[in-house]
N, C-alpha and C positions, 0 to 999 in steps of 0.2 A: 748688544751693540747694534746701533742703527743710525741711519742718516737719510739723505735724500739726493736725488739727481737734480742738479741745478741747471745743467745744459747737456746737450748731445751734439756731436759734430762728426762729419765724415767728408771724405774727398775721394773721388775716383781717379785722381792723378797724383803723382808724386809732387808734393809741395809741403813746406814746413808747417804752414797753418792749415786748419780745416774749418770750413764755414759751419756755423751753428745751424742746426736743423730743428724742425718741429718734432721729429722723431727719428729713430734709427731702428733697424731690425737686426737683431742678433741671430745668427744661424749656427746651430750646434756643430762643433768641430771645424768651423770655417771663419767666423768673425763677424764683422759688420757688413751687411749686404751692401754692395756697391763701393766699399772702401778699398783703396789700393793695397792696403796691408792685409786684406782678408785672404785666407787660404789655409789649407791643411799643412803645407810646407812653407818655410820662411819666405817672407816678401820684403824684408828690409834689404835694401840694395847692397850694403856692405856685407851682410851675412850671406846673401845669395851668391856673391862672388867667391866666398870661402867654401860654401857647401849648400847648393840649392835644394838638396834632398832632406835637410834637417827639419824636424817638426817645427811648426810655427807656434812658439810659446808666447808670441806677442800679438795675438789676434785682436785684443781690445786693450787700449791704453786708458787708464783712469788717472785723474789728477784731482787733488783737493782744492776747492775754490779758495780756501783760507790762505793758500800760498800766494794767490794774486794780491790779497790784502797785505801780506808781509812784504812782497817785493814793491808794492805801491808805496809803502812807508819808506822804502829805500830809493824812491824816485823813478820806478819803472811801471809803466802802464801796460798791463797784460790782461786780456779777457779770455773767455771760454773759447777753446779751439785754437787759440793762437800759438800754443806750444805743441800742437799736434795731437792732443788727446781726443778720444772719442766720447768719453763720459766724464763730465765735471761733477764732483760730488760736494756735498756740504754736510758738516757735522759728523764726519767719520775719520778716524785716524788711519788712513790708508797705509802710511809708512810703518805703522806699528803692527800691521797684520803679519801673520806667518805664511810661509809657503803652504799652499793647500787650502787656505781659507776660502770659503764659498760665499759669494755675494749674490743675493736675490735682488734683481733690479726690476721693480714693478711687479706685475702679477705672474709672469711666466719665466723670464730670462734668468739664468744662473750662470755666473762665470766663476772660474777657479783661479786664484792668484798664483802666478808662476814666479814672479820676482820683480825686481826694480827696473825701471827704465833708466838706461844710461844716458846722461845728458851729452849732447854732441855740440860741436863747434857752431852748428846752425843757430843755436840759442844766442850766441854773441852776434851772429850776423843779423838776427832779428832785432835785438836790442843790445848794443855794445855794453859790456859789463854785466849783463844779466847772468852769465854763467856762474860768476862768483856768488850769486844769490841762491843758486839751486845746486851747487856742487862745492864741497869743501871737505873739512876734516872734523871728526868728532873729538871729544875730550881726550881720547886715547890715541889720536893721530891717524885713525883709520878713515878711509874715504867715506863721506856721507853724501848721499844723493837724495834730493828732494823733488825730483822732476816726475813723480808719479810712479805707478805700478803697472805691470802688464798681467794679462790674464788670457785664458782660453775659455771658449763658450761651451758649457755642458748642456744647457737647455736654451733653445732659442725663444725669441719673443720680441715684441715691440717695447722700446724704452723711450720715455718722454721726460722732459723737465717736470719736476714736481713728484715723480714716482718715488716711492719709498725704497730704501735699501736696507736689507737685513743681512746680518753676518752670521755664518755658522763656522766656528773654529774647528780645525781638524783634531782628532783624538791623538793621544800620545804626546811625546815631546814635540814642541813646536820648533820648526826650523826658521831662522831669521831670513829675511829677504836678501837676495844677492842679485846682481845684474844678470839678466837673461838676454 
């Protein structure tokens, strides 16, 4: 399994969107250098209010560029970084990966998938009605979230648009993604 990085984004302040960058630097055990969500412990404001000492399983947010094409067909214009992701990918089924999958981004950086990003009300504040495009129910009536995946940084490095992404699946039975 492989794909590529189509864009990288970061923001040093709490904001829903993150501006695209020429590159980002991933730091092991920390996240995206200079990004407001980087840190060993949780940085998401809602989760910090509940327990600021919990480990940060949301260091790097990845989203598949193909989602932008799907929501565009439904009348929503969305681009890289606008839904808060750090890494926008192309050609990779992110939502089909199991917990523990490792993604090599470029020459050095490696992240481990921790789970799904839960879509929040800010998505509808950004584009009214967009939430229905990224959150719904599957054929069995279970919640289905398409707003990207979360990961932690195992090995740091610089990540740029155009970098290749390779996937290493974990051994043993695979655990499906759940919200982290």
